[in-house]
N, C-alpha and C positions, 0 to 999 in steps of 0.2 A: 545305203547308197554308195557306190565306190565312185572315186572323180571320174573315170571315164564314162561310167555311165552318165552322173551330172552333166557331161558335156555333150554327151550324144543326145540327151533330151534338148537340147538349144536346136529352134527351129532355124530356118535359112533369115526370117525375117528377125531373129533374137539374133543370129551373128551380125547381121548386116547396121543395128542399132549402134550410134556413137553415143560411148559415155564420157564425158567432160568432168576431168579434174582438177574444176579450177583452172585454165588455161592451156591443160593439155588435155587435146580430146582424140581420144581413141577409139574402134571397134572393139565389140567383143572378142574378138580373134584375137588382136592385139594387145588386149588388157589380157588373156590369157599369155599369148607368148613374154609378155615385160614379165608376169605371175611365176611361169617356169624359168625363166632366166634369175629374177632374184631367188629364188628355191637352188638352185645351181650354184652360184654366188656363195649362200649360205651354207650350204655342204662342203663348197671347196675349202671355205675361211674353216669351217669347224674340223673339219680333215689334216686341216694344218695344224690347229689345234692339237687335237688326238696326236697326232706322230710327234709333237715338241713332247708330248706328255708320255711317250711312249707307251701309248694304250692304245687296246685291238681298235678296229673303228666296228661299231654294232652289224650284227649279221645280214641285216633287209638292204643295206646303202650301198652294197656291191649289183644289187639286185634293179634299185632304183636308180641309179645314177647309171647305168651299164658299163 
């Protein structure tokens, strides 16, 4: 199952729910946004490391990042 089909499986009620992470409460949609931002930060940092090591990026990275 792809990530898009997983996210598409959420109903409107599911997306309206609030998740409490110990003092930080956010909707499911906001949590997915935070997750995406964390992934982009991770890929950005790893890209810098790859360039510092003079290595090529893996093939699928450009497609994922855009």
